[in-house]
C-alpha positions as CSV (number, residue, x, y, z in Angstrom):
1,M,-39.2,32.5,-12.9
2,G,-35.3,32.2,-14.3
3,L,-32.3,30.4,-12.9
4,L,-31.5,34.5,-11.5
5,H,-34.0,34.4,-9.1
6,C,-32.0,33.9,-6.1
7,P,-28.7,33.3,-5.0
8,L,-29.1,29.9,-4.3
9,C,-30.4,28.8,-7.6
10,M,-27.6,31.0,-9.4
11,G,-24.9,28.8,-7.9
12,L,-26.3,25.6,-8.6
13,A,-26.6,26.4,-12.3
14,V,-23.0,27.2,-12.4
15,L,-21.9,24.2,-10.1
16,S,-24.0,21.7,-12.7
17,A,-22.1,23.8,-15.4
18,L,-18.9,22.8,-14.2
19,R,-19.4,19.6,-12.6
20,F,-20.8,18.7,-16.7
21,S,-17.1,20.2,-17.8
22,A,-15.2,17.8,-15.7
23,H,-17.1,14.9,-16.5
24,A,-16.9,15.9,-20.5
25,L,-13.4,16.6,-19.7
26,L,-12.5,13.2,-18.2
27,A,-14.8,11.4,-21.3
28,Y,-11.9,13.3,-23.5
29,Q,-9.0,12.0,-21.5
30,L,-10.3,8.5,-21.5
31,N,-11.2,8.0,-25.5
32,R,-7.4,9.8,-26.1
33,Q,-6.4,6.9,-23.6
34,R,-7.6,4.2,-24.8
35,S,-7.0,5.2,-28.4
36,K,-3.0,5.5,-27.4
37,L,-3.2,1.8,-25.8
38,T,-4.8,0.5,-28.9
39,E,-1.9,2.1,-30.7
40,Y,0.3,0.4,-28.1
41,R,-1.2,-2.7,-28.6
42,D,-1.2,-3.4,-32.1
43,D,2.8,-2.4,-32.6
44,L,3.1,-4.8,-29.9
45,I,1.0,-7.8,-31.7
46,G,2.7,-6.2,-35.2
47,S,6.2,-6.8,-34.1
48,M,5.5,-10.2,-32.3
49,M,4.0,-11.2,-35.8
50,S,7.0,-10.0,-38.0
51,G,8.9,-13.0,-39.8
52,N,6.5,-14.6,-41.1
53,R,5.3,-16.7,-37.7
54,S,2.0,-17.0,-36.7
55,G,0.7,-17.0,-33.1
56,N,0.7,-20.9,-33.1
57,D,4.2,-21.2,-34.2
58,Y,4.9,-19.4,-30.4
59,C,2.2,-21.6,-29.1
60,S,4.0,-24.7,-30.0
61,D,7.5,-23.1,-29.3
62,T,6.2,-22.7,-25.4
63,T,4.5,-26.1,-25.5
64,Q,7.7,-27.6,-27.0
65,A,10.0,-25.7,-24.2
66,V,8.0,-26.8,-21.3
67,A,7.9,-30.1,-22.7
68,A,11.4,-30.3,-22.4
69,R,12.2,-30.0,-19.4
C-alpha cells in the first residue's frame, strides 16, 4: 500500500511536507538572523576597541568615574 490509498493519508502526507518546509524556512531565517547579529557585535566591538585602547582601559575609566563621585 502506498500513500495514495486513501484521502486521509494523502492529506497527512501533504500536511507533513508543508510542516517540514515551514520548519526549514524558520531554521534558515534564524541562521541568517544570528549571522547578522554576530556581524553587528563584531562591528560594535571593533569600534569600541579602536584607538589602541584595551577593554581594561574602559573598565578603569568607569571605575575612576564612579570613584570620583
